[in-house]
C-alpha positions in Angstrom: 0.0 0.0 0.0 1.5 3.3 -1.1 0.7 6.6 0.5 -1.0 7.7 -2.8 -3.2 4.6 -2.7 -4.1 5.2 0.9 -5.1 8.8 0.1 -7.0 7.7 -2.9 -9.0 5.3 -0.7 -9.7 8.1 1.9 -10.8 10.4 -0.9 -13.1 7.7 -2.4 -14.9 7.1 0.9 -14.9 10.6 2.4 -15.5 12.6 -0.7 -16.9 10.5 -3.5 -19.1 8.4 -1.2 -19.8 11.4 1.1 -18.8 9.4 4.2 -16.4 11.8 5.9 -16.8 10.2 9.3 -16.8 6.6 8.3 -14.3 4.5 10.3 -13.4 2.7 7.1 -11.9 5.9 5.5 -8.6 5.5 7.3 -8.1 1.8 6.7 -5.8 2.3 3.7 -3.7 4.7 5.7 -3.5 2.2 8.5 -2.3 -0.5 6.1 0.3 1.9 4.7 1.7 2.4 8.3 1.7 -1.4 9.0 3.7 -2.1 5.8 6.1 0.8 6.4 6.8 -0.4 10.0 7.5 -3.9 8.6 9.9 -2.3 6.1 11.7 -0.8 9.0 11.9 -4.1 10.9 8.9 -4.0 13.1 6.8 -6.8 11.7 3.3 -7.8 12.9 1.8 -4.4 13.6 -2.0 -4.5 13.9 -4.8 -2.1 13.0 -7.7 -1.0 15.2 -6.2 -2.1 18.5 -7.6 -1.6 21.9 -4.8 -0.5 24.3 -5.1 -0.2 28.1 -4.9 3.3 29.6 -4.7 5.0 33.0 -8.4 5.8 32.9 -9.9 3.5 30.3 -9.0 1.4 27.3 -8.8 3.3 24.0 -8.7 2.1 20.4 -5.6 3.1 18.4 -5.5 2.9 14.6 -2.1 1.1 14.4 -0.1 -0.6 17.2 2.8 -2.9 17.6 3.5 -5.1 20.6 6.5 -6.9 22.2 6.2 -9.4 25.0 2.5 -9.0 25.2 2.6 -5.2 25.7 2.1 -2.5 23.2 5.3 -0.5 22.6 4.2 1.7 19.6 0.9 3.2 18.6 -0.2 5.6 15.8 -3.3 7.7 15.7 -4.7 8.6 12.2 -6.8 11.6 11.7 -8.4 13.4 8.7 -9.2 17.1 8.9 -11.3 17.8 5.8 -13.9 20.4 6.9 -15.0 22.7 9.7 -11.4 23.5 10.4 -12.1 26.2 13.0 -13.8 23.6 15.2 -11.9 20.5 14.2 -8.3 21.7 14.7 -8.7 22.8 18.4 -10.7 19.6 19.1 -8.0 17.4 17.6 -5.3 19.1 19.7 -7.4 18.6 22.9 -8.1 15.0 21.9 -4.4 14.3 21.4 -3.4 15.5 24.8 -6.1 13.5 26.5 -5.6 10.2 24.7 -1.8 10.2 24.9 -1.9 11.1 28.6 -4.3 8.2 29.1 -2.1 5.6 27.4 1.2 6.9 28.9 -0.2 6.6 32.4 -0.4 2.9 31.8 2.7 2.5 29.5 5.1 5.5 29.9 7.6 3.9 27.6 5.2 3.6 24.6 6.2 5.4 21.4 3.4 7.5 19.9 2.8 9.1 16.5 0.1 11.1 14.9 -0.5 11.1 11.2 -3.0 13.6 10.0 -4.4 14.3 6.5 -5.3 17.9 6.1 -7.4 19.3 3.1 -5.8 22.6 2.5 -8.4 23.6 -0.1 -10.6 24.2 3.0 -8.0 26.2 4.9 -8.4 29.8 5.9 -6.7 32.3 8.3 -7.6 32.3 12.0 -7.8 36.0 12.9 -7.2 35.1 16.6 -3.9 33.3 16.0 -2.6 35.1 12.9 -2.0 31.8 11.2 -3.9 29.5 8.8 -5.5 26.5 10.6 -2.9 24.2 9.0 -0.1 26.4 10.2 -1.6 26.5 13.7 -2.0 22.7 13.8 1.6 22.2 12.7 2.8 24.7 15.3 0.9 23.0 18.1 2.0 19.5 17.1 5.6 20.7 17.0 5.3 22.0 20.5 3.8 18.7 21.7 6.3 16.4 19.9 9.9 15.1 20.2 9.2 13.3 23.4 12.1 11.0 24.4 14.1 9.8 27.4 15.0 11.0 29.9 12.2 13.6 29.6 9.2 11.5 29.0 6.6 14.3 29.5 3.1 13.0 29.8 0.8 14.4 27.2 3.4 14.7 24.5 4.2 12.5 21.4 7.3 11.2 19.8 6.6 12.3 16.3 3.9 13.5 13.9 3.3 14.2 10.2 0.7 16.2 8.3 -0.2 15.1 4.8 -1.4 18.1 2.9 -4.0 17.3 0.2 -6.3 19.2 -2.1 -9.5 17.2 -2.3 -11.3 20.0 -4.3 -9.5 18.7 -7.4 -9.3 14.9 -6.6 -7.1 12.8 -4.5 -4.1 15.1 -4.8 -1.2 15.0 -2.4 0.5 18.4 -2.1 3.1 17.4 0.5 4.0 15.5 3.6 5.2 12.1 2.4 8.8 12.8 3.5 7.4 13.9 6.9 5.5 10.6 7.2 8.7 8.6 6.5 10.5 10.7 9.1 7.8 10.1 11.6 7.9 6.4 11.1 11.7 6.4 11.3 11.6 8.3 14.6 9.0 6.0 16.1 10.9 2.8 15.2 14.2 4.4 16.5 12.6 5.2 19.8 11.1 1.7 20.1 14.5 0.2 19.6 16.1 2.5 22.2 13.6 1.6 24.8 13.6 -2.1 24.1 17.2 -3.4 24.1 16.1 -6.9 23.3 15.3 -5.8 19.8 18.8 -4.6 19.3 20.2 -8.0 20.5 18.1 -9.8 17.9 19.1 -7.4 15.1 
């Protein structure tokens, strides 16, 4: 599954079929992540996985486990409309769900992969940025979590895939960021689980 194929699948479900909230819209992107993790040596990642948390169990789109405990998880999001309401909500959701899972598994490596339709973007007069710029700024502030400062509520890495769904399933940028995110997640998993290095 290539990124282009995953975005085409998302476009087909969310735009062509008009099912922007369908849980199936991100399955292609989840499969893309599974295959890319395997390409980096983490085989056996799963999709739609329920992971224990400090407050409650929560489903993550992609997860990888070692010795019966999840060591990596990726949340997939699409931001395609109502940006003024969706962007702040996504940021709040991120801090809540990552804090929840980190309370149970502080060593887990977490990533966020977001698809953003920039054809819907506009400036936020309050912040002096477009909504995509604001999202990127906030995610940058909440990322790069690594030992020895494992701050709760932060993530290891993120990527924003910019698309223009007004003209079709068109990717404008972000593929290199997605690869970098996956590289970072795998690197952090290996650092935190020495047994992986022994078997390398």
